[in-house]
SEGU-263708 format. One line per 4 residues: number of its first residue (from 1); their letters; for each residue x, y, z of N, C-alpha, C. Coordinates in Angstrom, 2 decimals. Each point is the difference from the previous one (the first is absolute). Layout:
NUM> a> X,Y,Z,X,Y,Z,X,Y,Z; ...
// end
This chain:
1> midd> 97.85,160.06,54.08,1.09,-0.93,0.11,-0.28,-1.06,1.07; -0.60,0.45,1.09,-0.34,-0.96,1.06,-1.07,-0.96,-0.49; -0.96,0.52,-0.76,-1.04,-0.88,-0.54,0.60,-1.04,-0.93; 1.02,0.38,-0.75,0.68,-0.96,-0.88,0.68,-1.09,0.82
5> akel> 0.61,0.39,1.09,0.66,-0.97,0.86,-1.02,-0.95,0.61; -1.15,0.52,0.39,-1.06,-0.86,0.56,-0.45,-1.03,-1.02; -0.23,0.45,-1.21,-0.43,-0.92,-1.06,1.08,-1.04,-0.31; 1.24,0.44,0.00,1.11,-0.92,-0.26,0.09,-1.07,1.09
9> yksc> -0.12,0.40,1.25,0.04,-0.96,1.11,-1.17,-0.97,-0.08; -1.18,0.50,-0.36,-1.17,-0.88,-0.14,0.22,-1.01,-1.12; 0.50,0.48,-1.14,0.17,-0.90,-1.15,1.08,-1.06,0.26; 0.98,0.35,0.81,1.07,-0.95,0.32,-0.36,-0.91,1.17
13> gryd> -1.10,0.31,0.68,-0.38,-0.77,1.16,0.84,0.31,1.23; 0.62,1.17,0.03,0.82,0.41,1.15,-0.85,0.81,0.97; -0.91,-0.71,0.64,-0.92,0.67,0.91,0.70,0.48,1.27; 1.12,-0.62,0.34,0.77,0.49,1.15,0.52,1.41,-0.27
17> llck> 0.51,0.22,-1.20,0.50,1.33,-0.36,-1.14,1.00,-0.19; -1.12,-0.49,-0.52,-1.18,0.86,-0.15,-0.47,0.48,1.38; 0.00,-0.91,0.95,-0.40,0.34,1.36,0.95,1.05,0.59; 1.29,-0.20,-0.19,1.00,0.98,0.49,-0.19,1.36,-0.67
21> lhqs> -0.31,-0.01,-1.28,-0.22,1.26,-0.72,-1.20,0.74,0.55; -1.09,-0.72,0.25,-1.18,0.62,0.60,0.34,0.60,1.36; 0.79,-0.74,0.79,0.40,0.51,1.31,0.82,1.28,-0.14; 0.93,-0.01,-0.93,0.85,1.17,-0.21,-0.79,1.23,-0.44
25> cgew> -1.08,-0.24,-0.72,-0.84,1.10,-0.47,-1.04,0.41,1.04; -0.04,-0.68,1.13,-0.98,0.31,1.03,-1.38,-0.55,-0.31; -0.08,-0.96,-0.89,-1.27,-0.61,-0.39,-0.18,-1.28,0.81; -0.27,0.19,1.29,0.00,-1.13,0.93,-1.16,-0.96,-0.24
29> deai> -1.18,0.52,-0.33,-1.13,-0.88,-0.26,0.28,-0.90,-1.20; 0.59,0.57,-1.03,0.34,-0.79,-1.18,1.08,-1.03,0.33; 0.97,0.39,0.80,1.07,-0.93,0.38,-0.56,-1.18,0.77; -0.92,0.27,0.92,-0.62,-1.09,0.76,-0.86,-0.87,-0.91
33> evaq> -0.71,0.62,-0.92,-0.84,-0.76,-0.94,0.85,-0.93,-0.87; 1.11,0.51,-0.52,0.89,-0.83,-0.82,0.57,-1.15,0.83; 0.38,0.31,1.23,0.56,-1.04,0.86,-1.05,-1.07,0.32; -1.24,0.41,0.22,-1.06,-0.96,0.30,-0.31,-0.90,-1.19
37> kynr> 0.00,0.56,-1.19,-0.39,-0.77,-1.18,1.14,-0.82,-0.60; 1.19,0.58,-0.06,1.06,-0.63,-0.78,1.28,-0.30,0.77; 0.20,0.61,1.15,1.29,-0.09,0.66,-0.19,-0.24,1.50; -0.73,-1.07,0.32,-0.38,-0.27,1.39,1.21,-0.11,0.93
41> inlk> 1.12,-0.41,-0.54,1.19,-0.18,0.84,0.46,1.32,0.61; -0.29,1.10,-0.65,0.41,1.32,0.51,-1.15,0.79,0.62; -1.14,-0.64,0.22,-1.15,0.73,0.52,0.28,0.54,1.41; 0.54,-0.82,0.87,0.29,0.47,1.36,1.07,1.09,0.00
45> nthf> 0.98,-0.14,-0.88,1.03,1.05,-0.10,-0.61,1.32,-0.46; -0.96,-0.08,-0.90,-0.66,1.19,-0.50,-0.81,0.67,1.11; -0.73,-0.79,0.76,-0.75,0.55,1.14,0.95,0.64,1.01; 1.14,-0.65,0.25,0.97,0.54,0.94,0.56,1.34,-0.50
49> ayak> 0.37,0.06,-1.26,0.54,1.24,-0.56,-1.04,1.12,0.07; -1.24,-0.34,-0.27,-1.07,1.00,0.07,-0.20,0.46,1.44; 0.05,-0.92,0.95,-0.15,0.35,1.40,1.12,0.94,0.45; 1.23,-0.26,-0.43,1.12,0.88,0.34,-0.22,1.39,-0.59
53> hlel> -0.49,0.05,-1.23,-0.31,1.28,-0.65,-1.06,0.75,0.79; -1.07,-0.71,0.39,-1.07,0.63,0.76,0.49,0.50,1.35; 0.89,-0.78,0.61,0.59,0.44,1.28,0.75,1.32,-0.18; 0.76,0.11,-1.07,0.77,1.21,-0.24,-0.86,1.24,-0.22
57> igqv> -1.16,-0.20,-0.60,-0.87,1.16,-0.26,-1.03,0.20,1.11; 0.07,-0.82,1.06,-0.82,0.22,1.18,-1.38,-0.61,-0.01; -0.28,-0.90,-0.90,-1.30,-0.67,-0.03,0.09,-1.31,0.78; -0.08,0.13,1.31,0.26,-1.10,0.91,-1.01,-1.14,-0.16
61> dlai> -1.29,0.33,-0.09,-1.02,-1.05,-0.08,0.15,-0.85,-1.25; 0.24,0.63,-1.12,0.22,-0.76,-1.24,1.30,-0.79,0.06; 1.01,0.57,0.62,1.27,-0.71,0.15,-0.20,-1.26,0.81; -0.76,0.09,1.08,-0.29,-1.18,0.82,-0.70,-1.06,-0.83
65> khfi> -0.97,0.41,-0.79,-0.73,-0.95,-0.85,0.95,-0.76,-0.93; 0.92,0.72,-0.61,0.90,-0.64,-0.95,1.13,-0.77,0.69; 0.38,0.40,1.20,0.94,-0.83,0.77,-0.66,-1.34,0.34; -1.29,0.04,0.31,-0.73,-1.24,0.27,-0.04,-0.86,-1.26
69> esgt> -0.30,0.61,-1.13,-0.03,-0.73,-1.28,1.35,-0.60,-0.34; 1.07,0.67,0.39,1.34,-0.50,-0.32,0.46,-1.08,0.98; -0.73,-0.14,1.10,0.37,-1.00,0.99,1.11,0.44,0.94; 0.31,1.28,0.02,1.08,0.51,0.85,-0.53,0.85,1.15
73> hkte> -1.29,-0.08,0.24,-0.62,0.87,1.00,0.46,-0.25,1.43; 0.46,-1.19,0.29,0.40,-0.31,1.38,1.25,0.78,0.41; 0.82,0.36,-0.94,1.21,0.77,0.32,-0.08,1.44,-0.51; -0.54,0.18,-1.19,0.02,1.32,-0.62,-0.98,0.99,0.62
77> vprm> -1.19,-0.46,0.33,-0.97,0.93,0.58,0.45,0.48,1.38; 0.45,-0.90,0.90,0.53,0.51,1.27,1.19,0.94,-0.18; 0.88,-0.31,-0.95,1.15,0.89,-0.26,-0.49,1.37,-0.44; -0.94,0.01,-0.94,-0.51,1.26,-0.52,-0.71,0.81,1.07
81> ltsl> -0.88,-0.63,0.75,-0.78,0.73,0.99,0.84,0.47,1.18; 1.02,-0.77,0.38,0.88,0.48,1.08,0.86,1.15,-0.50; 0.46,-0.06,-1.23,0.82,1.10,-0.53,-0.82,1.27,-0.19; -1.30,-0.14,-0.21,-0.88,1.16,-0.14,-0.59,0.44,1.34
85> ampd> 0.41,-0.66,1.09,-0.48,0.32,1.35,-1.52,-0.07,0.07; -0.55,-1.13,-0.40,-1.45,-0.21,0.03,-0.32,-1.23,0.86; 0.26,0.06,1.31,-0.19,-1.19,0.84,-1.46,-0.44,0.10; -0.94,0.93,-0.01,-1.42,-0.38,0.08,-0.43,-0.74,-1.26
89> rlqd> 0.46,0.48,-1.13,-0.30,-0.66,-1.28,0.64,-1.38,-0.05; 1.20,-0.12,0.55,0.70,-1.28,0.05,-0.76,-0.99,0.87; -0.47,0.45,1.15,-0.76,-0.88,0.87,-1.28,-0.47,-0.68; -0.70,0.90,-0.68,-1.21,-0.36,-0.73,0.31,-1.03,-1.08
93> fvia> 1.11,0.18,-0.69,0.39,-0.94,-1.05,0.26,-1.38,0.58; 0.77,-0.06,1.08,0.35,-1.29,0.61,-1.27,-0.72,0.46; -0.89,0.72,0.64,-1.25,-0.61,0.48,-0.86,-0.47,-1.16; -0.07,0.78,-1.05,-0.84,-0.35,-1.16,0.52,-1.23,-0.74
97> qkep> 1.30,-0.20,-0.03,0.58,-1.12,-0.76,-0.21,-1.34,0.68; -0.05,-0.01,1.32,-0.24,-1.22,0.78,0.99,-1.10,-0.36; 1.27,0.37,-0.09,1.06,-0.97,-0.31,0.90,-0.14,1.21; 0.24,-1.24,0.43,0.83,-0.22,1.19,1.39,0.62,-0.10
101> alyk> 0.60,-0.04,-1.16,1.35,0.58,-0.16,-0.01,1.50,0.25; -1.05,0.66,-0.45,-0.11,1.45,0.24,-0.29,0.30,1.46; -0.85,-0.83,0.62,-0.26,0.19,1.43,1.29,-0.14,0.81; 0.80,-0.99,-0.36,1.27,-0.21,0.71,0.92,1.21,-0.21
105> wwaq> 0.10,0.45,-1.24,0.84,1.16,-0.28,-0.50,1.21,0.79; -1.31,0.22,0.01,-0.57,1.15,0.71,0.31,-0.06,1.49; -0.12,-1.19,0.58,0.30,-0.16,1.43,1.47,0.31,0.29; 0.89,-0.48,-0.86,1.42,0.28,0.18,0.29,1.49,-0.19
109> yleg> -0.67,0.61,-0.93,0.17,1.43,-0.25,-0.43,0.81,1.22; -1.13,-0.38,0.61,-0.48,0.71,1.17,0.89,-0.20,1.21; 0.56,-1.20,0.11,0.92,-0.27,1.10,1.27,0.85,-0.10; 0.42,0.21,-1.24,1.23,0.76,-0.24,-0.23,1.44,0.28
// end
């Protein structure tokens, strides 16, 4: 039945719904592939949703990668790493990114 829905979405050109269906089925690679090829407007949203999923299952490194792909790494990665009590990992991330906004945030965080 799911395969029928996938074919129906493809034939109708509803790649946004196809992408959501792949996400719902846990087929994240396929969802990202569909978003890259046919639904670029939702590509960052797809990366963000995948990063949140990875965060929930404890795959921090992959979550960071997809937060970066989604463009939300300046806020989401510090939030995730502070909530997981990983200050050393957070410091490494901030230094590796070499972004002034993150350096400023890190300095304010340390002051607090």
